[in-house]
C-alpha positions as CSV (number, residue, x, y, z in Angstrom):
1,X,9.0,33.7,-18.6
2,X,6.0,31.3,-18.1
3,X,5.9,27.7,-19.3
4,X,5.1,27.1,-22.9
5,X,5.3,24.2,-25.5
6,X,8.3,25.8,-27.0
7,X,10.1,26.2,-23.8
8,X,9.6,22.6,-22.9
9,X,10.9,21.5,-26.3
10,X,13.9,23.7,-25.8
11,X,14.9,22.4,-22.3
12,X,14.4,18.8,-23.1
13,X,17.8,17.0,-23.2
14,X,16.7,15.1,-26.3
15,X,13.9,13.9,-28.4
16,X,13.9,10.6,-26.6
17,X,13.2,12.2,-23.3
18,X,10.1,13.8,-24.8
19,X,8.9,10.6,-26.3
20,X,9.4,9.0,-22.8
21,X,7.4,11.9,-21.2
22,X,4.6,11.4,-23.6
23,X,4.1,7.9,-22.0
24,X,3.5,9.5,-18.6
25,X,0.6,12.0,-19.5
26,X,-2.2,9.7,-18.3
27,X,-3.7,11.1,-15.1
28,X,-3.9,7.7,-13.6
29,X,-0.1,7.7,-13.4
30,X,-0.3,10.7,-11.2
31,X,-1.9,10.3,-7.7
32,X,-1.0,13.9,-6.9
33,X,-0.9,17.0,-9.2
34,X,-1.2,20.5,-7.7
35,X,0.1,24.1,-7.9
36,X,1.2,26.8,-5.5
37,X,1.9,30.2,-7.1
38,X,4.3,29.7,-9.8
39,X,5.3,26.2,-8.5
40,X,3.7,23.0,-9.8
41,X,4.3,19.6,-8.0
42,X,3.1,16.0,-8.3
43,X,3.8,12.4,-7.6
44,X,4.3,10.0,-10.5
45,X,3.9,6.3,-9.8
46,X,6.7,4.3,-11.2
47,X,7.4,0.6,-10.9
48,X,8.2,0.8,-7.2
49,X,6.1,1.2,-4.2
50,X,6.9,4.9,-3.8
51,X,5.9,7.4,-6.4
52,X,8.6,9.8,-7.6
53,X,8.2,13.3,-6.4
54,X,8.5,16.0,-8.9
55,X,8.4,19.8,-8.7
56,X,8.9,22.5,-11.3
57,X,9.0,26.4,-11.3
58,X,6.8,27.6,-14.1
59,X,8.6,31.0,-14.2
60,X,12.2,30.0,-14.3
61,X,11.5,26.4,-15.5
62,X,13.9,24.8,-12.9
63,X,12.8,21.4,-11.7
64,X,13.7,18.5,-9.4
65,X,12.6,14.8,-9.3
66,X,13.5,12.0,-7.0
67,X,14.0,9.4,-9.7
68,X,17.6,8.3,-10.4
69,X,17.7,9.5,-14.1
70,X,20.8,11.2,-15.2
71,X,18.9,13.4,-17.7
72,X,17.8,16.8,-16.8
73,X,15.1,17.6,-16.9
74,X,14.0,14.0,-16.5
75,X,10.9,12.4,-18.3
76,X,8.8,12.8,-15.1
77,X,9.5,16.7,-14.8
78,X,9.0,17.1,-18.5
79,X,5.6,15.2,-18.3
80,X,4.6,17.3,-15.3
81,X,5.3,20.6,-17.1
82,X,3.7,19.1,-20.4
83,X,0.5,18.4,-18.5
84,X,0.4,21.8,-17.0
85,X,0.7,23.6,-20.2
86,X,-2.0,21.5,-21.8
87,X,-4.4,21.7,-18.8
88,X,-3.7,24.1,-16.0
89,X,-7.3,23.3,-14.5
90,X,-6.0,19.9,-13.6
91,X,-3.6,21.4,-11.2
92,X,-5.7,22.8,-8.3
93,X,-4.2,25.3,-5.8
94,X,-2.7,23.7,-2.7
95,X,-0.3,24.3,0.0
96,X,3.0,22.8,-0.9
97,X,4.2,19.8,1.1
98,X,7.4,19.8,3.1
99,X,9.6,18.3,0.3
100,X,8.5,21.0,-2.0
101,X,9.3,23.8,0.4
102,X,12.7,22.1,1.2
103,X,13.6,22.2,-2.6
104,X,12.7,25.9,-2.7
105,X,14.9,26.7,0.2
106,X,17.9,24.8,-1.3
107,X,17.8,25.8,-5.0
108,X,19.3,28.7,-7.0
109,X,17.2,30.1,-9.6
110,X,18.8,30.1,-13.1
111,X,17.5,30.2,-16.6
112,X,17.2,26.9,-18.6
113,X,18.7,26.8,-22.0
114,X,18.5,24.3,-24.7
115,X,21.1,21.6,-24.4
116,X,21.7,20.8,-28.1
117,X,20.9,21.8,-31.7
118,X,18.7,18.8,-32.1
119,X,15.0,19.5,-33.3
120,X,12.7,18.5,-30.6
121,X,8.9,18.5,-30.7
122,X,6.2,17.5,-28.4
123,X,4.0,16.7,-31.3
124,X,6.6,14.5,-32.8
125,X,7.0,12.6,-29.5
126,X,3.2,12.1,-29.1
127,X,3.1,10.8,-32.7
128,X,5.9,8.4,-32.1
129,X,4.5,7.1,-29.0
130,X,1.0,6.6,-30.8
131,X,2.6,4.9,-33.8
132,X,4.5,2.5,-31.5
133,X,1.2,1.5,-29.9
134,X,-0.5,0.8,-33.4
135,X,-1.1,-2.8,-34.1
136,X,1.1,-4.5,-36.7
137,X,0.0,-8.1,-37.3
138,X,3.2,-9.4,-38.8
139,X,5.4,-7.7,-36.3
140,X,3.2,-8.9,-33.5
141,X,3.4,-12.6,-34.9
142,X,7.2,-12.3,-34.8
143,X,7.3,-10.9,-31.4
144,X,5.0,-13.7,-30.2
145,X,7.3,-16.4,-31.8
146,X,10.4,-14.9,-30.2
147,X,8.7,-14.5,-26.9
148,X,7.6,-18.1,-27.0
149,X,11.0,-19.4,-27.8
150,X,12.5,-17.2,-25.0
151,X,10.0,-18.5,-22.4
152,X,10.8,-22.1,-23.4
153,X,14.6,-21.5,-23.2
154,X,14.0,-19.9,-19.8
155,X,11.9,-22.8,-18.6
156,X,14.6,-25.3,-19.5
157,X,17.2,-23.3,-17.8
158,X,15.2,-23.0,-14.7
159,X,14.3,-26.6,-14.7
160,X,18.0,-27.5,-14.6
161,X,18.7,-24.9,-11.9
162,X,15.8,-26.2,-9.8
163,X,17.1,-29.7,-10.1
164,X,20.5,-28.7,-9.0
165,X,19.0,-26.9,-6.1
166,X,17.2,-30.2,-4.8
167,X,20.5,-32.1,-5.1
168,X,22.3,-29.3,-3.2
169,X,19.7,-29.6,-0.4
170,X,20.1,-33.3,-0.3
171,X,23.9,-32.9,-0.1
172,X,23.6,-30.4,2.8
173,X,21.5,-32.9,4.8
174,X,23.7,-35.9,3.9
175,X,26.9,-34.2,5.0
176,X,25.4,-32.7,8.2
177,X,24.0,-29.3,9.3
178,X,26.8,-28.6,11.4
179,X,29.2,-28.3,8.6
180,X,26.5,-26.4,6.4
181,X,26.1,-23.8,9.2
182,X,29.9,-23.5,9.6
183,X,30.3,-22.6,5.9
184,X,26.9,-21.1,5.4
185,X,27.8,-17.9,3.3
186,X,30.2,-19.8,0.9
187,X,27.9,-22.7,0.2
188,X,24.8,-20.4,-0.2
189,X,26.7,-18.1,-2.6
190,X,27.8,-21.1,-4.7
191,X,24.3,-22.4,-5.3
192,X,22.9,-18.8,-5.7
193,X,25.4,-18.2,-8.5
194,X,24.2,-21.4,-10.2
195,X,20.5,-20.3,-9.9
196,X,21.5,-17.0,-11.4
197,X,23.0,-18.7,-14.4
198,X,19.9,-20.8,-14.7
199,X,17.6,-17.6,-14.9
200,X,16.1,-18.4,-11.4
201,X,16.8,-14.8,-10.2
202,X,14.3,-14.5,-7.4
203,X,15.3,-18.0,-6.0
204,X,18.9,-17.0,-6.2
205,X,18.2,-13.8,-4.1
206,X,16.4,-15.9,-1.5
207,X,19.6,-18.2,-1.1
208,X,21.7,-15.0,-1.0
209,X,19.7,-13.9,2.0
210,X,19.5,-17.2,3.9
211,X,22.7,-16.6,5.7
212,X,21.7,-13.3,7.1
213,X,18.4,-14.7,8.3
214,X,19.9,-17.9,10.0
215,X,22.7,-16.0,11.6
216,X,20.3,-13.4,13.2
217,X,19.0,-16.2,15.3
218,X,20.5,-17.4,18.7
219,X,22.9,-20.2,18.0
220,X,20.8,-22.9,19.6
221,X,17.9,-22.1,17.2
222,X,19.9,-22.1,13.9
223,X,19.8,-25.9,13.2
224,X,15.9,-26.1,13.5
225,X,15.6,-22.9,11.4
226,X,18.0,-24.3,8.6
227,X,15.9,-27.5,8.3
228,X,12.8,-25.3,8.0
229,X,14.5,-23.1,5.3
230,X,15.6,-26.1,3.4
231,X,12.3,-27.7,3.6
232,X,10.7,-24.5,2.2
233,X,13.1,-24.4,-0.8
234,X,12.4,-28.1,-1.6
235,X,8.6,-27.5,-1.4
236,X,9.0,-24.4,-3.6
237,X,11.0,-26.2,-6.1
238,X,8.6,-29.1,-6.4
239,X,5.5,-26.8,-6.5
240,X,7.3,-24.9,-9.5
241,X,8.0,-28.1,-11.3
242,X,4.4,-29.2,-11.0
243,X,3.1,-25.7,-12.1
244,X,5.8,-23.7,-14.0
245,X,3.1,-21.4,-15.4
246,X,1.6,-20.5,-12.1
247,X,2.1,-16.6,-11.6
248,X,2.9,-16.8,-7.9
249,X,5.5,-19.7,-8.4
250,X,7.0,-18.0,-11.4
251,X,7.4,-14.8,-9.2
252,X,8.9,-16.8,-6.4
253,X,11.4,-18.6,-8.6
254,X,12.2,-16.5,-11.8
255,X,11.1,-12.8,-11.6
256,X,8.3,-10.6,-10.3
257,X,5.7,-8.9,-12.5
258,X,6.2,-5.3,-13.1
259,X,3.8,-2.7,-11.6
260,X,2.2,-2.1,-15.2
261,X,1.6,-5.7,-15.6
262,X,-0.2,-6.1,-12.3
263,X,-2.3,-3.0,-12.8
264,X,-3.3,-4.1,-16.4
265,X,-4.2,-7.6,-15.1
266,X,-8.1,-7.7,-14.9
267,X,-8.1,-10.7,-12.8
268,X,-5.7,-9.3,-10.0
269,X,-7.6,-8.8,-6.8
270,X,-8.3,-5.1,-5.9
271,X,-9.2,-3.5,-2.7
272,X,-10.3,0.2,-2.2
273,X,-10.1,1.2,1.4
274,X,-8.4,3.3,4.1
275,X,-5.0,2.1,5.1
276,X,-2.7,2.7,7.7
277,X,1.1,2.6,7.3
278,X,2.3,0.0,10.0
279,X,6.0,0.6,9.3
280,X,8.8,-0.3,6.9
281,X,11.7,-2.6,6.6
282,X,14.8,-1.4,4.7
283,X,17.6,-3.9,4.0
284,X,20.7,-3.9,1.8
285,X,20.9,-7.2,-0.3
286,X,24.0,-9.0,-1.4
287,X,23.1,-8.2,-5.0
288,X,23.7,-4.6,-4.4
289,X,20.0,-3.6,-4.3
290,X,18.2,-2.0,-1.2
291,X,14.7,-3.6,-0.5
292,X,12.2,-1.2,1.0
293,X,9.2,-3.0,2.3
294,X,6.2,-1.0,3.5
295,X,3.4,-2.7,5.4
296,X,-0.1,-1.5,5.4
297,X,-3.2,-2.4,7.5
298,X,-6.8,-2.3,6.1
299,X,-8.8,-0.1,8.5
300,X,-12.2,-1.1,7.0
301,X,-11.7,-4.9,6.9
302,X,-13.7,-6.8,9.4
303,X,-10.8,-9.2,10.0
304,X,-7.0,-8.3,9.9
305,X,-5.9,-7.8,6.2
306,X,-2.5,-6.5,5.2
307,X,-0.7,-5.2,2.1
308,X,2.9,-5.1,1.2
309,X,4.5,-2.4,-1.0
310,X,7.9,-3.4,-2.1
311,X,10.4,-1.3,-3.8
312,X,14.1,-1.8,-4.9
313,X,16.8,0.5,-5.8
314,X,20.6,0.5,-6.2
315,X,22.4,0.7,-2.9
316,X,24.8,3.2,-4.8
317,X,21.9,5.7,-5.0
318,X,22.0,6.2,-1.2
319,X,19.1,6.1,1.2
320,X,15.9,7.5,-0.6
321,X,13.2,9.2,1.1
322,X,9.9,7.3,1.4
323,X,6.5,8.7,0.5
324,X,5.0,7.1,3.6
325,X,5.5,7.7,7.3
326,X,4.6,5.2,10.1
327,X,1.1,5.8,11.4
328,X,0.0,7.8,8.3
329,X,-3.4,7.1,7.0
330,X,-4.7,7.4,3.4
331,X,-7.5,6.2,1.0
332,X,-6.3,4.2,-1.9
333,X,-7.1,1.3,-4.3
334,X,-4.6,-1.5,-4.3
335,X,-4.1,-4.2,-6.8
336,X,-2.6,-7.4,-5.4
337,X,-0.2,-9.8,-7.1
338,X,-1.9,-13.0,-7.9
339,X,-1.1,-15.3,-5.0
340,X,-2.6,-18.0,-2.7
341,X,-2.1,-15.7,0.3
342,X,-2.4,-12.2,-1.3
343,X,0.1,-9.7,0.3
344,X,2.3,-7.9,-2.1
345,X,0.3,-5.1,-3.9
346,X,0.7,-1.8,-5.8
347,X,-1.1,1.4,-5.5
348,X,-3.5,2.1,-8.3
349,X,-4.9,5.3,-7.0
350,X,-4.4,7.2,-3.7
351,X,-5.9,10.2,-1.9
352,X,-4.4,11.6,1.3
353,X,-6.5,11.9,4.4
354,X,-8.3,9.1,6.0
355,X,-11.2,11.2,7.6
356,X,-12.2,10.2,11.1
357,X,-9.9,8.2,13.2
358,X,-10.5,4.3,12.8
359,X,-9.6,1.5,15.0
360,X,-7.7,-1.5,14.0
361,X,-9.7,-4.7,13.3
362,X,-10.2,-7.1,16.2
363,X,-7.2,-9.6,16.4
364,X,-7.9,-13.2,16.8
365,X,-7.4,-14.8,20.2
366,X,-4.8,-17.2,18.7
367,X,-3.5,-15.5,15.5
368,X,-0.9,-18.3,15.1
369,X,-3.5,-21.0,14.8
370,X,-5.7,-18.8,12.7
371,X,-2.9,-18.3,10.1
372,X,-1.8,-21.8,10.0
373,X,-4.0,-22.5,7.2
374,X,-2.5,-19.7,5.2
375,X,0.9,-21.3,5.6
376,X,-0.3,-24.7,4.4
377,X,-1.5,-22.8,1.2
378,X,1.8,-21.4,0.5
379,X,4.4,-23.2,2.8
380,X,7.4,-21.5,1.0
381,X,6.6,-18.0,2.6
382,X,9.5,-16.7,4.8
383,X,7.1,-14.5,6.9
384,X,3.4,-13.7,7.2
385,X,1.9,-10.5,8.9
386,X,-0.2,-11.0,12.1
387,X,-2.4,-8.8,14.3
388,X,-1.7,-9.9,17.9
389,X,-4.2,-9.6,20.6
390,X,-3.9,-7.8,24.0
391,X,-0.6,-8.6,25.8
392,X,2.7,-7.4,27.0
393,X,6.3,-7.2,26.0
394,X,8.6,-8.8,28.6
395,X,12.3,-10.0,28.6
396,X,13.6,-13.4,29.9
397,X,16.7,-14.0,32.0
398,X,19.1,-13.6,29.1
399,X,17.3,-10.2,28.4
400,X,15.8,-11.5,25.1
401,X,12.5,-9.7,24.5
402,X,9.2,-11.7,24.2
403,X,5.6,-10.9,23.3
404,X,3.2,-12.6,25.6
405,X,-0.6,-12.4,25.3
406,X,-3.1,-12.1,28.1
407,X,-4.3,-15.7,27.4
408,X,-0.6,-17.1,27.8
409,X,0.6,-17.2,24.2
410,X,4.2,-16.3,23.8
411,X,6.7,-15.8,21.1
412,X,10.4,-14.4,21.0
413,X,11.0,-11.1,19.3
414,X,13.7,-10.7,16.4
415,X,15.1,-7.5,17.9
416,X,15.6,-5.7,21.1
417,X,12.9,-3.0,22.0
418,X,13.1,0.1,23.9
419,X,13.0,-0.1,27.6
420,X,9.8,2.0,27.5
421,X,8.1,-0.7,25.5
422,X,8.9,-3.4,28.2
423,X,6.0,-4.1,30.4
424,X,3.6,-1.7,28.5
425,X,0.0,-3.0,28.2
426,X,-0.5,-3.6,24.5
427,X,-4.0,-3.4,23.2
428,X,-3.0,-4.8,19.9
429,X,0.2,-5.3,17.8
430,X,1.1,-5.8,14.1
431,X,4.1,-8.1,13.4
432,X,5.8,-10.4,10.9
433,X,5.9,-14.0,11.9
434,X,8.8,-16.1,10.5
435,X,7.6,-19.3,12.2
436,X,10.3,-19.0,14.8
437,X,10.2,-15.3,16.0
438,X,8.1,-12.1,15.7
439,X,9.3,-8.8,14.1
440,X,7.1,-6.0,15.6
441,X,5.8,-3.3,13.1
442,X,3.6,-1.2,15.4
443,X,1.6,-1.5,18.5
444,X,-1.4,0.3,20.1
445,X,-1.1,0.9,23.8
446,X,-3.2,2.5,26.4
447,X,-1.0,5.6,26.1
448,X,-0.5,5.8,22.4
449,X,1.0,4.2,19.3
450,X,4.5,2.5,19.3
451,X,6.5,2.1,16.2
452,X,9.3,-0.5,15.8
453,X,12.1,-1.1,13.3
454,X,13.0,1.3,10.3
């Protein structure tokens, strides 16, 4: 039995799922759509960095999606099948990727039946979605008034929270940093809770993560690092107070824009290029979320240019597969969040395959000095990406790993490295610089590419 409009309506869990699926029918939301025999598969770009992977069997109508929805089929699977029924030509024949083959190997075929007696209609779902988009002047005016009041209430709450943060920093310096470091977790949790109450969610998360950043350092370096962290917090608080409507400061203090907001922003910087996946950093946060940061390098830029794809998901969902692998190259257009030092981005469109091999851009002889200006523009940043010149990884007497350039520049590494990397001649390396230590992402050596971290 092949897919039809009626069969999609029958398998939908409810009319709400169909309505949600109708909002995903735009081709721009699907960087990948293809078919192989009776299988159809695709990738739907959600709010995070990694698109949801969706596969469906057009014969028995089974489906699978990597989204966390508890509805089955989810809106992504319904949208994929809906688009296929309406335009099969938009699904070119292609060899299925590994994740599709794995699903086929695990599944048991079974007929899909209707979940309820509710009347469900694709046409009604599309009409409801279109009606919702129709302008209503009076409703829009009411929404604008409510939104303005909510924004003003939020600003007052954040203002009070930021004032409390500055007083808290002054107290830590007045009572001494030895006592602050001795009770680091307790003190940071207390002010973070106050910031959450004051609707400064992003700032609260930063305070929550401060203990793990400081305690990862050698004990003798923690006082200096604590002074730097507290100074960045005060700088950020005062910058927000001076420009509370600045998009970057709002993101650093209150909340980040959604992917759709960034893509819809006509003023957002965009770059279409070939990108290499340098590596990922995965961390479980105190708020119960897992952050998945994927760093990219622009292979066509004349000077080092990076992009950060940042995704969050509940820790309870378990470790999720990424759509990227270290060293992978692809062509894509990225939209960057408005920022003094653009780093975080979202993928607008993507096409696999980077064509001929490309070399990394030329690294500056002293990347630390070159990026000093960037830190002056946004001194609250916790880390910036760097492309390091030729050098080696070595170890000191305490066995702590260091990067050392051929010109004599040196910086400690945040984590141990494989003994195979020690002493290797490095042509160039990509790393994150915190101001105190380097966290290596990838390196090009005379005998191949090295990956570090997750």
